[in-house]
VOPAGU-2260 file (C-alpha; in pm, 1 decimal, decimal comma):
REM VOPAGU-2260
SITE   aa  ch    i         X         Y         Z
SITE  MET   A    0    -368,4   -1002,6    2945,8
SITE  ALA   A    1    -124,9    -729,5    3025,7
SITE  PHE   A    2    -210,6    -382,5    3033,0
SITE  TYR   A    3      22,9    -109,0    3055,9
SITE  GLU   A    4      72,9     288,6    3095,4
SITE  VAL   A    5     430,6     443,9    2963,4
SITE  ILE   A    6     560,1     785,0    3003,2
SITE  ILE   A    7     790,6     806,6    2676,9
SITE  ASN   A    8    1098,8    1040,8    2729,0
SITE  ARG   A    9    1221,0     943,2    2383,7
SITE  TYR   A   10    1058,4     857,0    2077,1
SITE  GLU   A   11    1360,6     605,8    1990,9
SITE  ASP   A   12    1219,5     402,0    2286,5
SITE  ILE   A   13     914,7     308,0    2100,7
SITE  LYS   A   14    1143,9     259,2    1786,0
SITE  LYS   A   15    1368,1     -13,9    1958,7
SITE  SER   A   16    1083,7    -188,3    2119,6
SITE  ASN   A   17    1069,3    -387,0    1784,5
SITE  LEU   A   18     641,3    -420,5    1837,3
SITE  HIS   A   19     615,2    -687,5    1598,8
SITE  GLU   A   20     366,5    -727,1    1288,2
SITE  ASP   A   21      65,8    -802,1    1523,0
SITE  TRP   A   22      60,9    -451,2    1667,8
SITE  ILE   A   23    -148,3    -144,9    1536,7
SITE  PHE   A   24    -142,3     212,1    1634,4
SITE  ARG   A   25    -347,9     512,0    1700,7
SITE  GLY   A   26    -241,5     854,8    1740,0
SITE  GLN   A   27    -421,1    1096,7    1947,7
SITE  THR   A   28    -294,3    1496,1    2027,7
SITE  GLN   A   29    -455,9    1433,9    2394,6
SITE  ASP   A   30    -538,8    1176,0    2606,5
SITE  TRP   A   31    -888,8    1113,6    2489,9
SITE  VAL   A   32   -1037,9     735,9    2570,4
SITE  LEU   A   33   -1066,8     532,9    2247,7
SITE  LYS   A   34   -1397,3     588,6    2097,4
SITE  SER   A   35   -1534,0     515,8    1745,8
SITE  SER   A   36   -1631,3     823,6    1515,1
SITE  LEU   A   37   -1998,3     723,2    1610,3
SITE  GLU   A   38   -1936,1     753,6    1977,0
SITE  ARG   A   39   -1795,2    1098,6    1930,1
SITE  PHE   A   40   -2069,3    1200,8    1705,5
SITE  THR   A   41   -2346,9    1098,0    1941,2
SITE  ASP   A   42   -2121,2    1224,2    2235,0
SITE  LYS   A   43   -2401,0    1277,1    2522,6
SITE  ARG   A   44   -2695,5    1108,9    2362,2
SITE  TYR   A   45   -2492,8     771,5    2370,0
SITE  LEU   A   46   -2384,1     790,9    2693,8
SITE  ALA   A   47   -2765,4     802,9    2815,1
SITE  LEU   A   48   -2833,6     515,4    2627,0
SITE  LEU   A   49   -2542,9     276,5    2752,4
SITE  GLY   A   50   -2807,4     220,1    3059,6
SITE  ARG   A   51   -3084,0     125,3    2865,0
SITE  GLY   A   52   -2983,0    -208,8    2830,9
SITE  LEU   A   53   -2926,1    -353,9    2429,5
SITE  GLU   A   54   -3232,7    -104,2    2312,6
SITE  TRP   A   55   -2947,4     158,2    2261,2
SITE  LYS   A   56   -2737,4     -84,3    2023,6
SITE  GLU   A   57   -2987,6    -107,6    1790,6
SITE  LYS   A   58   -3003,0     262,7    1803,9
SITE  PHE   A   59   -2646,7     279,0    1731,4
SITE  LEU   A   60   -2667,4      69,1    1419,4
SITE  GLU   A   61   -2970,8     241,3    1283,9
SITE  LEU   A   62   -2785,8     580,8    1309,5
SITE  GLU   A   63   -2487,4     414,3    1121,9
SITE  LYS   A   64   -2714,4     267,9     868,6
SITE  LYS   A   65   -2856,9     599,1     805,6
SITE  PHE   A   66   -2542,4     765,6     709,4
SITE  LEU   A   67   -2419,1     484,6     500,8
SITE  THR   A   68   -2790,4     540,8     301,8
SITE  ILE   A   69   -2737,4     874,0     249,4
SITE  PHE   A   70   -2359,2     826,6     161,4
SITE  LYS   A   71   -2450,6     577,4    -110,7
SITE  ASN   A   72   -2725,7     840,0    -236,7
SITE  LYS   A   73   -2454,4    1125,7    -255,6
SITE  ALA   A   74   -2170,3     965,7    -349,1
SITE  THR   A   75   -2259,3     686,8    -609,9
SITE  ASN   A   76   -2099,4     917,1    -885,0
SITE  PHE   A   77   -1734,4     867,7    -715,1
SITE  ILE   A   78   -1735,4     490,7    -561,0
SITE  SER   A   79   -1844,5     201,3    -690,4
SITE  PHE   A   80   -1976,0      52,3    -353,8
SITE  PRO   A   81   -1924,0    -353,9    -263,8
SITE  GLU   A   82   -2253,1    -543,1    -160,7
SITE  LYS   A   83   -2144,2    -599,1     216,7
SITE  ARG   A   84   -2232,7    -347,7     441,5
SITE  LEU   A   85   -1925,2    -354,3     640,7
SITE  GLU   A   86   -1740,1    -297,2     356,3
SITE  SER   A   87   -1907,7      -7,8     260,2
SITE  THR   A   88   -1848,5     149,9     655,9
SITE  THR   A   89   -1529,8     149,4     552,4
SITE  LEU   A   90   -1505,7     362,2     331,2
SITE  MET   A   91   -1755,7     594,2     560,5
SITE  GLN   A   92   -1493,9     563,2     818,0
SITE  HIS   A   93   -1205,7     659,0     542,2
SITE  TYR   A   94   -1360,8     962,9     402,3
SITE  GLY   A   95   -1513,8    1095,8     727,9
SITE  LEU   A   96   -1872,8     979,9     846,1
SITE  PRO   A   97   -1960,1     879,1    1183,4
SITE  THR   A   98   -1883,5     503,1    1235,6
SITE  ARG   A   99   -1862,6     191,1    1476,3
SITE  LEU   A  100   -1470,8     211,5    1324,9
SITE  ILE   A  101   -1175,6     330,9    1510,9
SITE  ASP   A  102    -896,3     384,5    1265,6
SITE  PHE   A  103    -542,7     263,5    1322,2
SITE  SER   A  104    -197,8     197,5    1136,2
SITE  LYS   A  105      14,1     -76,5    1096,2
SITE  VAL   A  106     319,6     165,9    1156,3
SITE  SER   A  107     414,1     354,6    1477,6
SITE  ASP   A  108     543,1     664,6    1308,7
SITE  ILE   A  109     169,3     740,2    1123,4
SITE  ALA   A  110      18,5     744,5    1473,2
SITE  ALA   A  111     312,1     957,7    1590,5
SITE  TYR   A  112     219,4    1213,4    1327,9
SITE  PHE   A  113    -116,1    1217,8    1422,5
SITE  ALA   A  114     -47,6    1246,4    1766,4
SITE  THR   A  115     201,3    1560,0    1738,6
SITE  GLU   A  116      63,0    1732,1    1464,4
SITE  LYS   A  117    -148,5    2005,7    1635,4
SITE  ASN   A  118      78,3    2289,1    1812,1
SITE  ASN   A  119    -213,3    2413,5    2008,4
SITE  CYS   A  120    -210,0    2120,3    2203,3
SITE  ASP   A  121     156,9    2123,5    2320,8
SITE  TYR   A  122      73,0    2234,2    2630,6
SITE  GLU   A  123    -112,9    1881,8    2717,6
SITE  ASN   A  124      29,3    1507,1    2690,6
SITE  SER   A  125     -15,2    1354,5    2348,4
SITE  VAL   A  126    -111,5     954,2    2347,4
SITE  ILE   A  127     -10,1     680,3    2112,3
SITE  TRP   A  128    -199,1     354,9    2165,6
SITE  GLY   A  129     -58,0      19,5    2088,1
SITE  ILE   A  130    -242,4    -281,9    2062,4
SITE  ASN   A  131    -142,9    -625,5    2014,7
SITE  ILE   A  132    -435,9    -771,8    1804,8
SITE  SER   A  133    -286,7   -1131,3    1828,5
SITE  LYS   A  134    -396,0   -1130,7    2207,3
SITE  LEU   A  135    -755,3    -939,8    2159,3
SITE  SER   A  136   -1040,0   -1172,9    2160,6
SITE  LYS   A  137   -1187,6   -1255,9    1797,5
SITE  LYS   A  138   -1523,9   -1290,6    1906,6
SITE  LYS   A  139   -1491,7    -927,6    2048,4
SITE  PHE   A  140   -1292,0    -735,7    1795,5
SITE  VAL   A  141   -1225,4    -740,1    1415,0
SITE  VAL   A  142    -984,4    -571,2    1208,5
SITE  LEU   A  143   -1081,2    -431,7     865,8
SITE  ASP   A  144    -917,7    -294,0     525,6
SITE  LEU   A  145   -1090,7     -71,8     309,4
SITE  TYR   A  146   -1220,9    -345,7      78,6
SITE  ASP   A  147   -1002,7    -452,1    -210,3
SITE  GLU   A  148   -1103,0    -290,3    -510,7
SITE  GLN   A  149   -1047,1      64,7    -299,1
SITE  LEU   A  150    -760,6    -102,4    -139,9
SITE  ILE   A  151    -578,9    -134,4    -446,5
SITE  LYS   A  152    -636,5     203,0    -579,0
SITE  ASN   A  153    -662,7     450,5    -251,7
SITE  LEU   A  154    -319,9     624,0    -224,6
SITE  ARG   A  155    -414,1     753,6     108,0
SITE  PHE   A  156    -473,0     450,4     290,0
SITE  LYS   A  157    -213,6     323,4     145,7
SITE  LYS   A  158      64,6     559,8     316,4
SITE  LYS   A  159    -118,4     526,1     628,9
SITE  ASN   A  160     -82,1     190,7     645,8
SITE  GLY   A  161    -436,4     194,7     760,8
SITE  LYS   A  162    -623,3     -64,6     968,3
SITE  PHE   A  163   -1001,6     -17,3    1143,0
SITE  LEU   A  164   -1078,4    -164,4    1468,8
SITE  LEU   A  165   -1470,0    -272,7    1499,5
SITE  SER   A  166   -1576,9    -408,6    1875,4
SITE  THR   A  167   -1826,2    -701,3    1830,9
SITE  ASP   A  168   -1937,5    -648,1    2155,4
SITE  TYR   A  169   -2122,2    -359,8    2239,2
SITE  THR   A  170   -2069,5    -402,8    2633,0
SITE  PHE   A  171   -1676,5    -391,3    2592,5
SITE  ASN   A  172   -1517,4     -69,2    2641,7
SITE  LEU   A  173   -1102,7    -101,7    2647,1
SITE  ASN   A  174   -1070,6     176,1    2833,1
SITE  LYS   A  175   -1185,5     -18,8    3116,8
SITE  ASN   A  176    -901,6    -195,0    3142,1
SITE  ASN   A  177    -655,3    -166,5    3443,2
SITE  PHE   A  178    -371,8      12,5    3289,0
SITE  THR   A  179      -7,9     -97,5    3512,0
SITE  LYS   A  180     239,8     209,3    3490,0
SITE  LYS   A  181     567,3      87,9    3428,6
SITE  ASP   A  182     885,2     181,8    3277,8
SITE  ILE   A  183     930,0      66,4    2875,2
SITE  SER   A  184    1220,3    -127,4    2972,9
SITE  GLU   A  185    1007,2    -354,8    3177,9
SITE  ILE   A  186     766,4    -437,8    2949,7
SITE  ASN   A  187     785,2    -816,7    2775,7
SITE  PHE   A  188     578,4    -680,1    2451,1
SITE  THR   A  189     497,0   -1069,7    2330,3
SITE  ASP   A  190     294,7   -1105,8    2635,1
SITE  CYS   A  191     131,3    -755,7    2609,8
SITE  ALA   A  192    -222,7    -678,0    2523,4
SITE  MET   A  193    -196,1    -306,0    2482,1
SITE  ILE   A  194     -14,4     -32,9    2586,0
SITE  LYS   A  195     -65,9     392,1    2649,5
SITE  PHE   A  196     205,1     499,3    2532,9
SITE  ILE   A  197     236,6     893,6    2706,7
SITE  ILE   A  198     410,1    1200,2    2522,7
SITE  PRO   A  199     499,2    1450,8    2736,1
SITE  SER   A  200     494,5    1800,7    2569,5
SITE  GLN   A  201     836,2    1848,1    2586,9
SITE  VAL   A  202     899,8    1528,1    2352,0
SITE  LYS   A  203     699,0    1650,6    2042,5
SITE  ASN   A  204     917,6    1860,5    1880,5
SITE  GLU   A  205    1172,8    1570,2    1880,3
SITE  ILE   A  206     913,2    1360,6    1702,5
SITE  ARG   A  207     830,7    1627,4    1443,3
SITE  ASP   A  208    1218,5    1649,2    1366,8
SITE  TYR   A  209    1208,9    1287,3    1310,6
SITE  LEU   A  210     960,9    1242,5    1102,9
SITE  ASN   A  211     999,3    1547,6     890,7
SITE  LYS   A  212    1360,3    1383,3     819,2
SITE  ASN   A  213    1159,0    1077,4     729,2
SITE  ASN   A  214     936,3    1285,9     502,5
SITE  ILE   A  215     629,9    1172,7     710,9
SITE  ASN   A  216     425,7    1481,7     659,8
SITE  GLU   A  217     102,0    1615,8     574,2
SITE  LYS   A  218     184,3    1652,5     201,8
SITE  TYR   A  219     322,9    1257,8     211,5
SITE  LEU   A  220      10,1    1127,1     399,0
SITE  PHE   A  221    -278,3    1351,6     210,1
SITE  PRO   A  222    -188,5    1357,1    -148,2
SITE  LYS   A  223    -375,6    1566,1    -387,4
SITE  ASP   A  224    -669,7    1372,0    -552,4
SITE  LYS   A  225    -948,2    1602,5    -689,0
SITE  ASP   A  226   -1243,4    1269,0    -635,4
SITE  GLU   A  227   -1141,9    1209,4    -305,8
SITE  GLU   A  228   -1154,0    1585,0    -231,9
SITE  GLN   A  229   -1466,1    1568,5    -340,6
SITE  ILE   A  230   -1618,8    1252,7    -142,1
SITE  ILE   A  231   -1465,3    1452,9     181,8
SITE  LYS   A  232   -1640,4    1766,5     129,0
SITE  ILE   A  233   -2008,6    1543,8      49,9
SITE  CYS   A  234   -1937,7    1354,8     375,2
SITE  LYS   A  235   -1859,6    1693,9     554,6
SITE  GLU   A  236   -2184,1    1845,8     441,2
SITE  ILE   A  237   -2391,0    1508,4     531,4
SITE  LYS   A  238   -2232,9    1520,7     884,5
SITE  ASP   A  239   -2311,0    1835,2     943,2
SITE  ASN   A  240   -2713,1    1864,3     785,8
SITE  PHE   A  241   -2768,8    1546,0     993,5
SITE  LYS   A  242   -2634,3    1692,1    1313,9
SITE  LYS   A  243   -2876,4    1979,2    1271,7
SITE  VAL   A  244   -3171,6    1786,9    1160,8
SITE  GLU   A  245   -3119,0    1406,8    1268,9
SITE  THR   A  246   -2922,2    1375,3    1605,4
SITE  CYS   A  247   -3264,4    1560,5    1759,9
SITE  GLN   A  248   -3438,8    1216,0    1667,3
SITE  PHE   A  249   -3157,3    1022,7    1848,6
SITE  LEU   A  250   -3314,4     913,9    2155,8
């Protein structure tokens, strides 16, 4: 499988690449490695566990389960939870609780929005990750939606064309692949598994102008919904309280 790093001089270069339906995208305001929200939440604690064999895997899952238990108790008046734990985990991720999932979109424009949304990061490069899911090992990765009932009625998720990426192989790290630096015109996208599009600071305003002209903005992506806002508030409180009380016990 081929892994490439490409510097984008015009956003049009991505749009003209005709990346087919098997591609998913993630925008990041800075050149961070790909990490799940649970990895970011545990931070150094997670890194410390990596050298401890499979013990850390169980601890990682245990932490996610704790979040889910609290979430179900707190949000039961707003959400009908599915029976399968993984389906409930997609709800956790959508509303901002730490999970093993990573947010992606089927649409590069949505990723471009999240890559360029913060003006205070304009002095640094942003990144759009592109992954060809047809090239990923089905034994190591699963691509998920919100479960059916929520997917039908959840306007925010629909507008983002959202997908979730889950690594089922805890020893596999996409960031460890060797990325070959290439010009975008030299890439055969059919054979490519993953691309890291580097967005230089001077290209960001061009992208913002394009997105604004196409009405891809905060108002479009985050329509007001009282129930959703309440659930997001609940999740923030859970995370803040958990960080104060529980993470000291993670190790």
